[in-house]
C-alpha beads as a LAMMPS data file, in Angstrom:
LAMMPS data file: protein, C-alpha beads

279 atoms
278 bonds

1 atom types
1 bond types

-500.0 500.0 xlo xhi
-500.0 500.0 ylo yhi
-500.0 500.0 zlo zhi

Masses

1 110.0

Atoms # bond

1 1 1 142.219 42.328 -193.670
2 1 1 140.870 39.761 -191.235
3 1 1 143.773 37.311 -191.155
4 1 1 145.567 37.097 -187.792
5 1 1 149.049 38.486 -187.256
6 1 1 151.324 35.894 -185.657
7 1 1 154.968 35.345 -184.661
8 1 1 157.565 33.320 -186.551
9 1 1 160.486 31.837 -184.604
10 1 1 163.752 31.181 -186.455
11 1 1 165.222 27.746 -185.661
12 1 1 168.342 25.913 -186.739
13 1 1 166.602 22.669 -187.749
14 1 1 164.812 22.141 -184.413
15 1 1 161.383 23.693 -185.133
16 1 1 159.420 20.415 -184.897
17 1 1 161.223 19.347 -181.717
18 1 1 160.582 22.705 -180.070
19 1 1 156.936 22.870 -181.196
20 1 1 156.217 19.409 -179.782
21 1 1 157.808 20.435 -176.481
22 1 1 155.775 23.635 -176.274
23 1 1 152.532 21.843 -177.185
24 1 1 153.093 19.431 -174.288
25 1 1 153.169 22.269 -171.747
26 1 1 150.246 24.542 -172.662
27 1 1 146.490 24.181 -172.993
28 1 1 144.745 24.826 -176.332
29 1 1 147.770 23.375 -178.096
30 1 1 148.079 21.479 -181.371
31 1 1 150.488 20.810 -184.218
32 1 1 148.907 22.249 -187.373
33 1 1 151.348 21.734 -190.246
34 1 1 154.809 20.242 -190.413
35 1 1 157.255 20.249 -193.335
36 1 1 161.037 20.091 -193.361
37 1 1 161.148 23.919 -193.415
38 1 1 157.975 25.186 -191.723
39 1 1 156.105 24.039 -188.619
40 1 1 152.812 25.713 -187.719
41 1 1 151.431 25.089 -184.242
42 1 1 149.203 26.604 -181.602
43 1 1 149.801 27.014 -177.875
44 1 1 147.489 28.721 -175.421
45 1 1 145.372 30.083 -178.267
46 1 1 148.380 31.621 -180.032
47 1 1 149.318 30.580 -183.586
48 1 1 153.100 30.361 -184.050
49 1 1 155.231 29.429 -187.037
50 1 1 158.593 27.745 -186.614
51 1 1 161.025 28.286 -189.489
52 1 1 163.976 25.942 -190.033
53 1 1 166.307 28.394 -191.716
54 1 1 169.768 27.608 -190.362
55 1 1 172.106 29.266 -187.848
56 1 1 172.078 32.810 -189.270
57 1 1 169.665 34.323 -186.709
58 1 1 168.584 33.455 -183.179
59 1 1 165.676 34.625 -180.990
60 1 1 166.437 36.960 -178.098
61 1 1 164.621 38.591 -175.199
62 1 1 163.340 41.560 -177.235
63 1 1 160.330 39.388 -178.113
64 1 1 159.222 36.882 -175.500
65 1 1 156.056 34.897 -174.842
66 1 1 153.969 35.947 -171.857
67 1 1 152.207 32.830 -170.562
68 1 1 149.514 32.889 -167.880
69 1 1 148.736 29.768 -165.843
70 1 1 145.713 29.274 -163.619
71 1 1 147.266 26.151 -162.085
72 1 1 150.516 26.462 -160.091
73 1 1 151.557 22.869 -160.744
74 1 1 151.235 23.380 -164.495
75 1 1 153.273 26.586 -164.209
76 1 1 156.020 24.819 -162.250
77 1 1 156.110 21.949 -164.749
78 1 1 156.446 24.391 -167.650
79 1 1 159.147 26.357 -165.820
80 1 1 161.238 23.286 -164.993
81 1 1 160.850 21.800 -168.472
82 1 1 161.661 24.993 -170.376
83 1 1 164.609 25.705 -168.099
84 1 1 166.392 22.471 -169.063
85 1 1 169.396 23.607 -171.080
86 1 1 168.267 27.228 -170.720
87 1 1 168.911 30.097 -168.294
88 1 1 167.036 32.255 -165.780
89 1 1 166.569 35.973 -166.396
90 1 1 164.261 36.527 -163.399
91 1 1 163.776 33.764 -160.793
92 1 1 160.371 32.143 -160.346
93 1 1 159.179 33.967 -157.248
94 1 1 156.612 36.341 -155.777
95 1 1 156.689 39.872 -157.178
96 1 1 154.644 43.011 -156.704
97 1 1 152.646 42.281 -159.853
98 1 1 152.248 38.509 -159.458
99 1 1 152.028 35.867 -156.754
100 1 1 154.307 33.716 -158.924
101 1 1 156.302 34.927 -161.910
102 1 1 159.570 34.149 -163.658
103 1 1 161.438 34.905 -166.899
104 1 1 163.663 32.366 -168.615
105 1 1 165.335 31.636 -171.919
106 1 1 164.989 28.056 -173.151
107 1 1 167.609 25.958 -174.928
108 1 1 166.389 27.185 -178.327
109 1 1 166.926 30.821 -177.333
110 1 1 163.189 31.529 -176.975
111 1 1 162.237 33.699 -173.984
112 1 1 159.257 32.975 -171.739
113 1 1 157.620 35.060 -169.043
114 1 1 155.510 32.692 -166.945
115 1 1 152.992 34.025 -164.469
116 1 1 150.216 32.736 -162.204
117 1 1 146.845 34.419 -162.646
118 1 1 143.586 34.508 -164.530
119 1 1 143.781 34.104 -168.292
120 1 1 140.628 36.207 -168.609
121 1 1 142.482 39.148 -167.051
122 1 1 144.990 39.078 -169.916
123 1 1 142.766 37.886 -172.746
124 1 1 144.804 34.879 -173.900
125 1 1 147.005 32.246 -172.244
126 1 1 150.083 32.890 -174.414
127 1 1 150.806 36.337 -175.876
128 1 1 153.842 37.686 -177.779
129 1 1 155.514 40.478 -175.802
130 1 1 157.625 43.229 -177.433
131 1 1 160.319 44.769 -175.226
132 1 1 161.623 48.000 -176.731
133 1 1 165.283 48.201 -175.790
134 1 1 168.758 48.807 -177.172
135 1 1 168.606 51.280 -180.052
136 1 1 164.783 51.143 -179.826
137 1 1 164.617 51.982 -176.118
138 1 1 161.539 53.944 -175.086
139 1 1 159.589 53.500 -178.332
140 1 1 156.792 51.198 -177.089
141 1 1 154.029 53.813 -177.032
142 1 1 154.923 55.302 -180.422
143 1 1 155.106 51.815 -181.944
144 1 1 151.720 50.747 -180.569
145 1 1 150.047 53.884 -181.844
146 1 1 151.577 53.352 -185.277
147 1 1 150.560 49.693 -185.471
148 1 1 146.940 50.286 -184.457
149 1 1 146.704 52.943 -187.168
150 1 1 147.782 50.432 -189.849
151 1 1 145.693 47.381 -189.039
152 1 1 141.976 46.700 -188.900
153 1 1 140.431 46.522 -185.432
154 1 1 143.543 48.089 -183.939
155 1 1 143.187 49.321 -180.379
156 1 1 145.097 49.703 -177.115
157 1 1 143.297 47.762 -174.381
158 1 1 145.370 48.948 -171.409
159 1 1 148.619 50.743 -170.696
160 1 1 150.498 51.165 -167.421
161 1 1 153.402 53.605 -167.215
162 1 1 156.555 53.848 -165.154
163 1 1 156.389 56.395 -162.360
164 1 1 158.927 59.192 -162.327
165 1 1 162.277 58.027 -161.012
166 1 1 161.572 54.311 -161.464
167 1 1 164.123 53.885 -164.272
168 1 1 167.423 55.449 -165.310
169 1 1 166.759 54.944 -169.026
170 1 1 164.196 56.350 -171.464
171 1 1 161.243 54.177 -170.462
172 1 1 157.552 55.035 -170.378
173 1 1 155.405 51.894 -170.807
174 1 1 155.820 49.236 -168.134
175 1 1 153.076 46.976 -169.542
176 1 1 150.487 47.509 -172.275
177 1 1 148.145 45.262 -174.222
178 1 1 146.957 46.088 -177.719
179 1 1 145.315 44.388 -180.688
180 1 1 145.947 44.513 -184.425
181 1 1 143.570 42.519 -186.650
182 1 1 142.186 41.282 -183.320
183 1 1 145.535 39.583 -182.568
184 1 1 146.579 40.287 -178.966
185 1 1 150.075 41.643 -178.302
186 1 1 151.905 43.073 -175.277
187 1 1 154.448 45.905 -175.294
188 1 1 156.854 47.371 -172.752
189 1 1 159.921 49.574 -172.538
190 1 1 162.881 47.921 -170.857
191 1 1 163.557 49.335 -167.382
192 1 1 167.316 48.933 -167.831
193 1 1 169.795 49.324 -170.685
194 1 1 170.044 46.172 -172.832
195 1 1 172.795 45.093 -175.263
196 1 1 170.279 43.741 -177.820
197 1 1 167.162 44.702 -179.741
198 1 1 164.723 43.127 -182.197
199 1 1 166.088 40.754 -184.836
200 1 1 164.993 38.296 -187.504
201 1 1 165.129 35.636 -184.779
202 1 1 161.460 36.373 -184.101
203 1 1 159.415 38.197 -186.720
204 1 1 155.712 38.908 -187.136
205 1 1 153.799 37.435 -190.091
206 1 1 151.108 39.425 -191.914
207 1 1 149.137 37.173 -194.281
208 1 1 147.451 39.052 -197.139
209 1 1 144.682 37.909 -199.489
210 1 1 145.207 40.576 -202.158
211 1 1 148.010 42.548 -203.787
212 1 1 146.412 45.715 -202.455
213 1 1 146.853 44.425 -198.908
214 1 1 150.473 43.429 -199.581
215 1 1 151.211 46.868 -201.018
216 1 1 149.596 48.597 -198.039
217 1 1 151.384 46.684 -195.277
218 1 1 154.729 46.478 -197.078
219 1 1 154.808 50.192 -197.824
220 1 1 153.706 51.224 -194.331
221 1 1 155.825 48.764 -192.348
222 1 1 159.023 49.346 -194.310
223 1 1 158.872 53.164 -194.284
224 1 1 161.954 54.528 -192.478
225 1 1 162.961 50.911 -191.942
226 1 1 164.609 48.370 -194.207
227 1 1 163.403 46.208 -197.074
228 1 1 164.802 42.675 -197.294
229 1 1 164.132 39.655 -199.508
230 1 1 161.158 37.261 -199.702
231 1 1 158.639 39.579 -198.064
232 1 1 160.788 40.454 -195.045
233 1 1 161.090 44.048 -193.831
234 1 1 162.111 45.895 -190.686
235 1 1 159.942 48.748 -189.455
236 1 1 161.044 52.098 -188.048
237 1 1 160.890 50.683 -184.505
238 1 1 163.219 47.765 -185.278
239 1 1 160.584 44.990 -185.426
240 1 1 160.879 42.513 -188.311
241 1 1 157.798 41.555 -190.354
242 1 1 156.968 39.082 -193.095
243 1 1 154.286 40.362 -195.470
244 1 1 153.193 37.258 -197.377
245 1 1 150.304 36.251 -199.667
246 1 1 147.841 33.734 -198.243
247 1 1 147.983 31.760 -201.512
248 1 1 151.697 30.996 -201.074
249 1 1 151.137 27.904 -198.935
250 1 1 148.757 26.408 -201.494
251 1 1 151.209 27.058 -204.330
252 1 1 154.070 25.463 -202.416
253 1 1 151.996 22.327 -201.810
254 1 1 151.858 21.749 -205.578
255 1 1 154.970 19.652 -206.186
256 1 1 155.050 20.451 -209.882
257 1 1 154.753 24.245 -209.431
258 1 1 156.604 24.670 -206.148
259 1 1 160.161 24.890 -207.589
260 1 1 159.093 27.586 -210.055
261 1 1 157.197 29.499 -207.382
262 1 1 160.187 29.360 -205.046
263 1 1 162.518 30.494 -207.809
264 1 1 160.195 33.453 -208.438
265 1 1 159.805 34.654 -204.868
266 1 1 163.480 34.207 -203.977
267 1 1 164.115 37.116 -206.373
268 1 1 161.437 39.339 -204.833
269 1 1 161.521 41.828 -202.009
270 1 1 157.825 42.724 -201.879
271 1 1 155.684 39.774 -202.997
272 1 1 153.954 39.981 -206.375
273 1 1 150.957 37.631 -206.273
274 1 1 150.376 37.594 -210.028
275 1 1 154.024 36.717 -210.701
276 1 1 153.694 33.764 -208.317
277 1 1 150.511 32.573 -210.032
278 1 1 152.198 32.873 -213.425
279 1 1 155.290 30.905 -212.378

Bonds

1 1 1 2
2 1 2 3
3 1 3 4
4 1 4 5
5 1 5 6
6 1 6 7
7 1 7 8
8 1 8 9
9 1 9 10
10 1 10 11
11 1 11 12
12 1 12 13
13 1 13 14
14 1 14 15
15 1 15 16
16 1 16 17
17 1 17 18
18 1 18 19
19 1 19 20
20 1 20 21
21 1 21 22
22 1 22 23
23 1 23 24
24 1 24 25
25 1 25 26
26 1 26 27
27 1 27 28
28 1 28 29
29 1 29 30
30 1 30 31
31 1 31 32
32 1 32 33
33 1 33 34
34 1 34 35
35 1 35 36
36 1 36 37
37 1 37 38
38 1 38 39
39 1 39 40
40 1 40 41
41 1 41 42
42 1 42 43
43 1 43 44
44 1 44 45
45 1 45 46
46 1 46 47
47 1 47 48
48 1 48 49
49 1 49 50
50 1 50 51
51 1 51 52
52 1 52 53
53 1 53 54
54 1 54 55
55 1 55 56
56 1 56 57
57 1 57 58
58 1 58 59
59 1 59 60
60 1 60 61
61 1 61 62
62 1 62 63
63 1 63 64
64 1 64 65
65 1 65 66
66 1 66 67
67 1 67 68
68 1 68 69
69 1 69 70
70 1 70 71
71 1 71 72
72 1 72 73
73 1 73 74
74 1 74 75
75 1 75 76
76 1 76 77
77 1 77 78
78 1 78 79
79 1 79 80
80 1 80 81
81 1 81 82
82 1 82 83
83 1 83 84
84 1 84 85
85 1 85 86
86 1 86 87
87 1 87 88
88 1 88 89
89 1 89 90
90 1 90 91
91 1 91 92
92 1 92 93
93 1 93 94
94 1 94 95
95 1 95 96
96 1 96 97
97 1 97 98
98 1 98 99
99 1 99 100
100 1 100 101
101 1 101 102
102 1 102 103
103 1 103 104
104 1 104 105
105 1 105 106
106 1 106 107
107 1 107 108
108 1 108 109
109 1 109 110
110 1 110 111
111 1 111 112
112 1 112 113
113 1 113 114
114 1 114 115
115 1 115 116
116 1 116 117
117 1 117 118
118 1 118 119
119 1 119 120
120 1 120 121
121 1 121 122
122 1 122 123
123 1 123 124
124 1 124 125
125 1 125 126
126 1 126 127
127 1 127 128
128 1 128 129
129 1 129 130
130 1 130 131
131 1 131 132
132 1 132 133
133 1 133 134
134 1 134 135
135 1 135 136
136 1 136 137
137 1 137 138
138 1 138 139
139 1 139 140
140 1 140 141
141 1 141 142
142 1 142 143
143 1 143 144
144 1 144 145
145 1 145 146
146 1 146 147
147 1 147 148
148 1 148 149
149 1 149 150
150 1 150 151
151 1 151 152
152 1 152 153
153 1 153 154
154 1 154 155
155 1 155 156
156 1 156 157
157 1 157 158
158 1 158 159
159 1 159 160
160 1 160 161
161 1 161 162
162 1 162 163
163 1 163 164
164 1 164 165
165 1 165 166
166 1 166 167
167 1 167 168
168 1 168 169
169 1 169 170
170 1 170 171
171 1 171 172
172 1 172 173
173 1 173 174
174 1 174 175
175 1 175 176
176 1 176 177
177 1 177 178
178 1 178 179
179 1 179 180
180 1 180 181
181 1 181 182
182 1 182 183
183 1 183 184
184 1 184 185
185 1 185 186
186 1 186 187
187 1 187 188
188 1 188 189
189 1 189 190
190 1 190 191
191 1 191 192
192 1 192 193
193 1 193 194
194 1 194 195
195 1 195 196
196 1 196 197
197 1 197 198
198 1 198 199
199 1 199 200
200 1 200 201
201 1 201 202
202 1 202 203
203 1 203 204
204 1 204 205
205 1 205 206
206 1 206 207
207 1 207 208
208 1 208 209
209 1 209 210
210 1 210 211
211 1 211 212
212 1 212 213
213 1 213 214
214 1 214 215
215 1 215 216
216 1 216 217
217 1 217 218
218 1 218 219
219 1 219 220
220 1 220 221
221 1 221 222
222 1 222 223
223 1 223 224
224 1 224 225
225 1 225 226
226 1 226 227
227 1 227 228
228 1 228 229
229 1 229 230
230 1 230 231
231 1 231 232
232 1 232 233
233 1 233 234
234 1 234 235
235 1 235 236
236 1 236 237
237 1 237 238
238 1 238 239
239 1 239 240
240 1 240 241
241 1 241 242
242 1 242 243
243 1 243 244
244 1 244 245
245 1 245 246
246 1 246 247
247 1 247 248
248 1 248 249
249 1 249 250
250 1 250 251
251 1 251 252
252 1 252 253
253 1 253 254
254 1 254 255
255 1 255 256
256 1 256 257
257 1 257 258
258 1 258 259
259 1 259 260
260 1 260 261
261 1 261 262
262 1 262 263
263 1 263 264
264 1 264 265
265 1 265 266
266 1 266 267
267 1 267 268
268 1 268 269
269 1 269 270
270 1 270 271
271 1 271 272
272 1 272 273
273 1 273 274
274 1 274 275
275 1 275 276
276 1 276 277
277 1 277 278
278 1 278 279
């Protein structure tokens, strides 16, 4: 499978508003598709989907967006803008690993780690970052190894580990970058105990061209996890995924067929492409 893997952020009706704000702050940004339910956009080379699905779930710090700026003024503008109505987790300041870095949660609940540096050193300006914490504390390395075994072109590009005595919790990976289907992701174990873990607030989307691909990713990602409806599943490390057919968007654009297609997939756990085509 060559389709990219990308994050989906759960919003309570504010996906378009948030996407337009984010696009105004990052390079390589554009609005791609906008409906009343789904907004697809790109920031810093990263494709993101915004889902207007109501108040049931909210993003949290278990998945954040690691954004690298090569211009300090642009970083400061992004920090000040995203902070409006939000909160600071780590102040924008000089740290051992960065001349300027800060972590905040914006008014939509989305977490951002902003840093000054070279984009080429990371590989992409904006990258989803998985923090393994709560009931999934210490599982970053095991999760990465599992993911790269499932996806094409999976590989770990770098991994730095905590030194002995640096943390009081089960933590091994301080920062690691890996790729699945050539999509860049970052992983870390939290250095301190956290009261939260992964949720449906931010999930990862796997777009499949064939039923064979859907079967493969659904079966592997849901093993020892949890199956939910409409292609959603939680893996054994707590991360939520959407395993969806690439043809779904085309079918939903057909106004005559869309209601029947929606009625069909609302009854499904794992997607059945032929059943959608027959609807």
